[in-house]
C-alpha positions in Angstrom: 38.9 120.6 117.7 35.2 120.0 117.2 33.5 119.3 113.9 29.7 119.6 113.7 27.6 118.1 110.9 24.1 119.4 110.4 21.3 119.0 107.9 19.9 122.2 106.3 16.4 121.0 105.2 14.4 122.0 108.2 10.7 122.8 108.8 9.6 126.3 107.8 8.9 127.2 111.4 12.5 126.2 112.3 13.8 128.1 109.3 12.1 131.3 110.5 13.5 130.9 114.0 17.1 130.5 112.6 16.7 133.5 110.3 15.7 135.6 113.4 19.3 135.0 114.7 20.9 136.7 111.7 22.3 140.2 111.4 21.1 142.5 108.6 24.2 141.9 106.5 23.7 138.1 106.7 20.0 138.5 105.5 21.2 140.7 102.7 23.7 138.0 101.6 20.9 135.4 101.7 18.7 137.5 99.4 21.4 137.7 96.7 21.0 134.0 95.9 18.9 133.5 92.8 17.3 130.1 93.8 15.0 130.0 96.8 16.6 126.7 98.0 20.0 128.3 98.0 18.7 131.3 100.0 17.1 129.0 102.6 20.2 126.8 103.0 22.5 129.9 103.4 20.2 131.4 106.1 19.8 128.1 107.9 23.5 127.4 107.8 24.3 130.8 109.3 21.6 130.5 111.9 22.9 127.1 113.0 26.4 128.5 113.1 25.2 131.1 115.6 23.4 128.5 117.7 26.6 126.3 117.8 28.8 129.2 118.7 26.4 130.3 121.4 27.1 127.0 123.2 30.8 127.9 123.4 30.4 131.5 124.4 27.2 131.3 126.5 25.8 134.2 124.5 22.4 134.3 122.8 22.8 133.5 119.0 21.3 136.9 117.9 23.8 138.8 120.1 26.9 137.4 118.6 28.9 140.0 116.6 30.8 138.6 113.7 33.7 140.3 112.1 35.1 139.6 108.6 38.7 139.7 107.4 39.5 141.5 104.0 38.7 138.3 102.1 35.4 137.7 103.8 36.3 135.0 106.4 34.2 135.5 109.5 35.6 135.6 113.0 34.6 136.5 116.5 36.3 139.7 117.7 37.7 139.6 121.2 37.5 135.9 121.7 39.9 132.9 121.4 37.3 130.9 119.5 38.1 130.2 115.9 35.7 128.7 113.5 34.9 127.9 109.9 31.9 126.6 108.0 31.0 125.1 104.7 27.8 123.7 103.2 26.7 121.8 100.1 23.8 119.7 99.0 21.8 120.2 102.1 24.6 119.4 104.6 26.7 121.8 106.6 30.0 121.4 108.5 31.3 123.6 111.2 34.8 123.5 112.7 35.4 125.0 116.1 38.8 125.4 117.8 40.6 127.6 120.3 43.4 129.9 119.2 44.2 128.1 115.9 43.2 129.0 112.4 41.2 126.3 110.7 39.5 125.7 107.3 36.8 123.2 106.4 35.1 122.4 103.1 32.4 120.1 101.9 31.3 119.4 98.3 28.7 117.2 96.7 30.4 114.7 94.4 29.1 115.2 90.8 29.7 112.4 88.3 28.5 114.6 85.4 31.3 117.1 86.1 34.1 117.8 83.6 36.8 117.0 86.2 39.9 116.9 84.0 39.0 120.2 82.1 38.5 122.0 85.4 41.7 120.5 86.8 43.6 121.8 83.8 42.6 125.4 84.9 43.0 125.2 88.7 45.3 122.3 89.6 49.1 122.0 89.5 50.7 120.0 86.7 51.5 117.2 89.1 47.9 117.0 90.3 46.5 117.1 86.7 48.8 114.3 85.7 47.8 112.3 88.7 44.1 112.8 88.0 44.5 111.7 84.4 46.0 108.5 85.7 43.0 107.7 87.9 40.5 105.3 86.3 37.5 107.1 84.7 34.9 105.8 87.2 37.0 107.1 90.1 38.0 110.5 88.7 35.0 112.4 90.2 35.8 111.2 93.7 39.5 112.0 93.2 38.8 115.5 91.9 36.4 116.5 94.6 38.6 115.1 97.3 41.4 117.2 96.0 39.2 120.3 95.6 37.9 120.2 99.2 41.5 119.8 100.5 42.6 122.9 98.6 39.6 124.9 99.6 40.0 123.9 103.3 43.6 125.1 103.1 42.9 128.5 101.6 40.1 129.0 104.1 42.5 128.2 106.9 44.8 130.9 105.6 41.9 133.3 105.4 42.8 134.3 101.8 39.9 132.7 99.9 40.1 132.6 96.1 42.9 135.2 96.2 45.3 132.3 96.7 46.1 130.5 93.4 45.0 126.9 93.7 47.5 125.7 91.2 50.3 126.8 93.6 49.1 124.3 96.2 49.8 120.6 95.7 47.7 118.0 97.5 47.4 114.2 97.2 44.4 112.9 95.2 44.9 109.3 94.1 42.4 106.8 95.5 43.6 105.2 98.8 46.4 107.7 99.1 46.4 109.5 102.5 45.3 113.1 102.5 48.4 115.3 102.6 49.6 118.7 101.6 52.6 118.0 99.3 53.8 121.6 98.8 52.8 125.2 98.9 54.2 127.2 96.0 56.8 124.5 95.6 57.8 124.6 99.3 57.4 121.1 100.9 58.6 122.2 104.4 55.9 124.9 104.4 53.2 122.3 103.7 54.5 120.2 106.5 53.4 122.9 109.0 49.7 122.1 108.3 47.6 119.1 109.3 45.1 118.0 106.6 42.4 115.4 107.2 39.6 114.0 105.1 36.2 113.8 106.8 33.7 111.0 106.2 30.4 112.9 106.2 28.3 110.5 104.1 28.0 108.9 100.7 28.1 111.3 97.8 30.2 113.9 99.6 33.8 114.9 99.9 35.0 116.9 102.9 38.3 118.0 104.4 39.7 119.9 107.4 43.0 121.9 107.6 44.6 123.3 110.7 48.0 124.8 111.2 50.1 122.3 113.3 51.4 118.8 113.0 48.4 117.1 114.4 45.1 117.7 116.3 42.5 115.8 118.2 39.2 115.9 116.4 35.8 115.2 117.9 32.9 114.9 115.5 29.3 115.8 116.5 26.0 115.5 114.8 23.6 118.4 115.3 20.2 116.9 116.0 17.0 119.0 115.6 14.3 118.5 118.2 11.2 116.7 116.8 8.0 118.6 117.0 5.1 116.6 118.6 
């Protein structure tokens, strides 16, 4: 299992080169974003995805053909390579594996966020109670840690937001190990998945989920060449 971390704020010339890798449908998706920064980050993230995948498949980035499942999760038809990506606040994470479904998520931790109110809508009763017991100055970290764990799980399933987040129980208390507690009340089902938090830098929460009891993870930093 490889996890790549990459920055999305790149020089304009590099941005144009990454955009050139994209298929027409990817460019159309980029143009739907209202804010220019969001459009740039989406295009750069997808262009970098193609460059990273090209390392594994020995295929030029612009010649990779991506498919999408009914919930929009991308995949590589006809290969054993599985992948997932997420980006937030100028950082992107890419998970790459062989013949195993994976999900990854990253979020920028916002201290001005109404954590408890949102948890009441999307978290289980156990999680909401646990969040309320966390000291106020630690609630934002606990909330976003929980959120990334849930998002990584539903992305591994390939079901996206069609899976009800309040039917998935995860740990969230500070210093409590990341763990799937139950899936729709089924603890044995949750034990089939490996959940791991990722340390990607201050101000971020990130998590990785893979089906299986454990996995060996290697983390890599994508380094852009410096123009001279």
